[in-house]
C-alpha positions in Angstrom: 4.6 -19.5 -11.6 2.6 -20.8 -8.6 2.3 -17.7 -6.5 1.2 -17.5 -2.9 -0.5 -14.2 -2.2 -1.4 -12.9 1.3 -4.1 -10.2 1.5 -5.4 -11.6 -1.7 -8.9 -10.4 -1.3 -8.0 -6.9 0.0 -8.1 -3.6 -1.9 -4.7 -4.1 -3.7 -4.8 -7.9 -3.6 -8.1 -8.1 -5.4 -6.5 -6.3 -8.3 -3.2 -8.3 -8.1 -4.9 -11.7 -8.3 -6.6 -11.1 -11.7 -3.4 -9.4 -12.9 -1.4 -12.6 -12.1 -4.1 -15.0 -13.4 -4.4 -13.0 -16.6 -0.8 -13.5 -17.3 -0.9 -17.3 -16.8 0.3 -17.6 -13.2 -1.4 -20.0 -10.8 -2.5 -18.1 -7.6 -2.9 -19.5 -4.2 -4.6 -16.8 -1.9 -4.7 -16.6 1.8 -8.3 -16.2 3.1 -9.5 -15.7 6.6 -13.2 -15.8 5.9 -15.8 -17.6 3.8 -16.4 -14.3 1.9 -12.7 -13.9 1.1 -12.4 -17.5 0.0 -15.4 -17.2 -2.3 -14.0 -14.0 -3.9 -10.7 -15.7 -4.6 -12.4 -18.7 -6.1 -14.4 -16.5 -8.4 -11.2 -14.7 -9.4 -9.7 -18.1 -10.5 -7.4 -18.6 -7.5 -6.9 -21.5 -5.2 -7.6 -20.9 -1.5 -5.6 -21.6 1.7 -7.4 -20.8 4.9 -5.7 -18.9 7.6 -4.6 -15.5 9.0 -1.3 -13.7 9.5 -1.1 -15.3 12.9 -1.1 -18.8 11.4 2.7 -18.9 10.9 2.7 -22.6 10.0 0.2 -22.0 7.2 2.3 -19.2 5.9 5.5 -21.3 6.0 4.0 -24.2 4.2 2.2 -22.2 1.5 5.4 -20.2 0.8 7.5 -23.4 0.7 5.1 -24.8 -1.8 5.2 -21.8 -4.1 7.4 -20.5 -6.9 7.1 -17.0 -5.4 5.2 -14.9 -2.8 3.5 -11.6 -2.8 2.8 -10.3 0.7 0.0 -7.7 0.9 -1.8 -8.6 4.1 -1.7 -6.2 7.1 -3.8 -5.9 10.2 -5.4 -2.6 9.2 -8.3 -3.2 11.6 -6.1 -3.1 14.7 -3.7 -0.6 13.2 -6.4 2.0 12.7 -7.9 1.3 16.1 -4.6 2.4 17.7 -2.5 -0.7 17.9 -0.1 0.0 14.9 2.7 -1.6 16.9 0.8 -4.9 17.2 -0.1 -4.8 13.5 3.6 -4.1 12.6 4.8 -7.0 14.8 2.4 -9.4 13.1 3.6 -8.2 9.8 7.2 -8.7 10.7 6.7 -12.2 12.0 5.0 -13.1 8.7 7.9 -11.7 6.7 10.4 -13.6 8.8 8.6 -16.9 8.4 8.1 -16.5 4.6 11.7 -15.5 4.3 12.9 -18.6 6.1 10.8 -20.8 3.8 12.3 -19.2 0.7 15.9 -18.8 1.9 18.5 -20.2 -0.6 15.9 -20.8 -3.3 16.4 -17.7 -5.5 12.6 -17.4 -5.6 10.9 -14.0 -5.7 9.3 -12.5 -2.5 7.6 -9.1 -3.0 6.0 -7.2 -0.1 4.0 -4.0 0.1 5.2 -1.0 2.1 4.6 2.8 1.9 6.5 5.7 0.3 8.4 7.6 2.9 7.3 11.1 4.1 10.2 13.5 3.8 9.4 17.2 4.5 10.3 19.4 1.6 11.6 16.6 -0.5 10.3 14.3 -3.3 11.1 10.8 -2.0 12.8 8.4 -4.4 13.5 4.7 -4.2 16.9 5.5 -2.6 15.3 7.3 0.4 13.9 5.9 3.6 16.4 3.0 4.1 17.4 4.1 7.6 14.3 3.9 9.8 14.7 5.0 13.4 14.7 1.8 15.5 13.3 3.7 18.5 10.4 5.1 16.5 9.7 1.6 15.2 9.7 0.2 18.7 7.2 2.9 19.8 4.9 1.8 16.9 5.4 4.9 14.7 3.6 3.8 11.5 6.1 4.9 8.9 9.1 3.5 10.8 7.4 0.2 11.7 6.7 -0.6 8.1 10.0 0.7 6.9 11.8 -1.6 9.3 9.9 -4.6 8.0 10.7 -3.6 4.4 14.4 -3.5 5.3 14.1 -7.0 6.7 12.6 -8.1 3.4 15.3 -6.5 1.4 18.0 -8.1 3.6 16.7 -11.5 2.5 18.5 -10.9 -0.8 21.7 -11.9 1.0 20.1 -15.2 1.9 19.3 -16.3 -1.6 15.8 -14.7 -1.9 14.9 -12.5 -4.9 13.2 -10.0 -2.5 11.7 -6.7 -3.5 9.6 -4.0 -1.8 6.8 -2.2 -3.6 6.1 1.1 -1.8 2.6 2.2 -2.3 1.5 5.8 -2.6 -0.8 7.1 0.2 -3.7 7.1 -2.3 -4.4 4.0 -4.4 -7.6 5.2 -5.9 -10.3 3.5 -7.9 -14.0 2.5 -7.6 -14.5 0.8 -4.2 -11.6 2.7 -2.5 -12.0 2.9 1.3 -8.8 4.7 2.2 -7.7 8.3 2.8 -9.8 10.0 0.1 -13.1 8.5 1.1 -12.2 9.5 4.7 -11.5 13.0 3.6 -14.9 13.1 1.8 -16.6 11.8 4.9 -15.0 14.4 7.0 -16.2 17.1 4.6 -19.8 15.9 4.8 -19.6 15.7 8.6 -18.1 19.1 9.1 -20.0 20.9 6.4 -16.8 22.2 4.8 -14.1 20.7 2.7 -10.9 21.4 4.6 -7.1 21.1 4.2 -4.4 21.9 6.8 -2.6 25.2 6.7 -2.0 26.4 3.2 -2.6 22.9 1.7 0.5 23.0 -0.4 1.8 19.7 0.9 1.5 17.0 -1.7 0.3 13.4 -1.9 1.5 11.0 -4.5 -1.1 8.8 -6.0 -1.7 5.7 -8.3 -4.7 3.8 -9.5 -4.8 0.4 -7.9 -4.8 -1.4 -11.2 -1.4 0.3 -12.1 -0.1 -0.7 -8.7 -1.2 -4.3 -9.3 0.6 -4.3 -12.6 3.8 -3.2 -10.8 3.5 -6.1 -8.3 3.4 -8.5 -11.2 6.5 -7.0 -12.8 8.3 -7.1 -9.5 7.5 -10.8 -9.0 8.5 -11.6 -12.5 11.7 -9.7 -13.0 12.8 -7.3 -10.2 16.4 -7.9 -9.2 17.0 -9.1 -5.6 17.0 -6.2 -3.1 14.9 -3.8 -5.3 12.9 -1.0 -3.9 10.1 0.1 -6.2 7.6 3.0 -6.1 4.0 2.4 -7.3 3.6 6.1 -8.0 1.8 7.4 -11.0 1.5 11.0 -10.0 4.4 12.5 -8.1 2.4 14.9 -5.9 -1.0 16.5 -5.9 -1.4 19.5 -3.5 -3.9 18.5 -0.8 -5.6 21.8 -1.3 -6.5 20.8 -4.9 -8.1 17.6 -3.6 -10.1 19.6 -1.1 -11.3 21.9 -3.9 -12.6 19.1 -6.0 -14.3 17.6 -3.0 -15.9 20.9 -2.1 -17.2 21.5 -5.6 -18.6 18.0 -5.9 -20.4 18.2 -2.5 -21.4 21.9 -2.9 -19.4 22.8 0.3 -17.1 25.7 1.1 -13.4 25.0 0.9 -11.5 26.2 3.9 -8.0 26.1 5.5 -7.9 24.5 9.0 -5.1 25.8 11.2 -2.6 23.1 12.2 -3.5 23.7 15.9 -7.2 22.8 15.1 -6.5 19.9 12.7 -6.8 17.1 15.3 -10.3 18.3 16.3 -11.4 18.8 12.8 -10.0 15.8 11.0 -9.5 13.3 13.8 -7.0 10.5 12.9 -6.7 11.9 9.4 -5.0 15.1 10.6 -1.5 13.7 10.6 -1.5 12.0 7.2 -3.4 15.0 5.7 -0.7 17.5 6.9 2.3 15.3 5.8 4.3 15.8 2.6 4.0 12.5 0.7 5.4 13.4 -2.7 7.4 10.6 -4.3 9.0 9.8 -7.6 8.9 6.5 -9.6 11.6 7.4 -12.2 14.0 4.7 -11.1 11.2 2.1 -11.0 10.1 2.9 -14.5 13.6 2.7 -15.8 14.3 -0.6 -14.1 11.1 -2.5 -15.0 9.5 -0.5 -17.8 6.4 0.1 -15.7 4.1 2.7 -17.3 0.9 3.7 -15.5 -2.1 3.5 -17.9 -5.1 4.4 -15.7 -6.8 7.7 -15.0 -5.2 10.2 -12.4 -6.7 10.9 -9.0 -8.5 14.1 -9.9 -10.0 12.6 -13.1 -11.1 9.6 -11.0 -12.8 11.9 -8.5 -14.5 13.7 -11.3 -16.1 10.4 -12.5 -18.4 10.7 -9.5 -18.2 7.2 -7.9 -16.5 8.6 -4.8 -19.5 10.7 -4.1 -22.3 8.1 -4.8 
């Protein structure tokens, strides 16, 4: 297939592109900078220049493709406080790409996140009723969930749409997500901390395993599929703090919930949430089997602490 990929040079996209190319697909990647364009060319992809705000570029590239993988998200403005603005840009992109593919039967796979459900292991059947008011306020989980539901609704318009929900931690060498942030906080604070008893759990996957699932979704996921890129159902956050403390030679401590904001900053909310999730239904549907190392083993390899 000729596949248009947004976010093609990002953390997940830079694994998805070689995964697709390696299986004989022709990739056209969206690039907003010279550096991104060069990385895509080196990976064997064609380049179309533009950003998520260039809706005409997105429309034309999608219309000229056999399928689309949408991975781009304005993380820069999201993490600076404007998650609502980032979510609105994401939704507009999905709307435009969906219009371009309507009635074609072509695949359209987008990235989202696994839902956080207190005291419950989230499955692919959960999280399909996001609170519209929370989405309007810019609540991160509900904003992305609402856009995911929009993508899934395109199945009724002749698009083979699917949503790949990513675990909160997609680890691997070069990761710049939650785990490096937690390590940086430990260095800054002089202790490796967790919130409360640290029993809340995070699901995880290696980014190469996630990239493999995106390819399977593009190739054969039925229209309207929700998929979980989850290799490990849930690791207690306390266990991660203990590995980090040992590797850095720092004490491992519990931080009371009331003090978490001051200690962890923006990371306090995600760190205290329960993000355990299952991928049983995904594995049964597509035959996806993660093959890479787990998160703790990846941490033990040392590159996170270099």
